[in-house]
N, C-alpha and C positions, 0 to 999 in steps of 0.2 A: 747082545748084552754080555757083560763081563761075568766071569765066574768068580767065586770067592778066592780062588788061587790068584787070579789077576789082581784082585784088591791087595793081597798080601805083597805082591811084587811092587805095587805102587807105593805102599807104605814103606817098604824097604828103601825105595828110591828117595822118598821124602826124608827118611831118617838120614840117608847119606848126604843129602843137601843140607840138612840141619847140622850134621857133623862138620861139613865144609864151612858153614857159617861160624862155628866155633873157631876154626883155624884163622878166620878173618877177624877175630876179636868180637864177634857179635853173639847175641844170645842164640841158643840152639833151636831155632824154629825155622820151618820151611813150609812151602806150599807148592803143589804141582797141579796143573790143569790137564786133564785127560779127556779126549773126545770119546764118543760112543764106540769107536772102533778100537779103543785101547791104546791110542797113540798119545804120548806125552807131548803136549803142545808148548807148554811153558813151565819152567821151574824157577822159583825165587827163594832166596834165603832172607832171613830177617835183615833189615837194613838200617838198624839203629846207628851204626858207625858208618862213615866218618863224621857225619853232620850232627850226631846226637839227636836225631829226629825221632821223638817218642811215638810218632804215628807211622813209622816205617815198618809196620807188621808185614810179614811175608805175604799174607793174603791180600792186603791192600796193594802191595807192589805188584802182585800177580795181575790184578785188574788194571 
């Protein structure tokens, strides 16, 4: 099981992905998928651009 410290590092990583989304012209949203061992499996940024897809939320793209 993860400790609260691990959760903070995952949040920082998600924030970094969100900042990256801004550099790509997207809204600053991101999602990461972490397994029970604390390994980041997938990370996705918001995907509104380039297709202007209003459903391209980071969480949906992660799935």
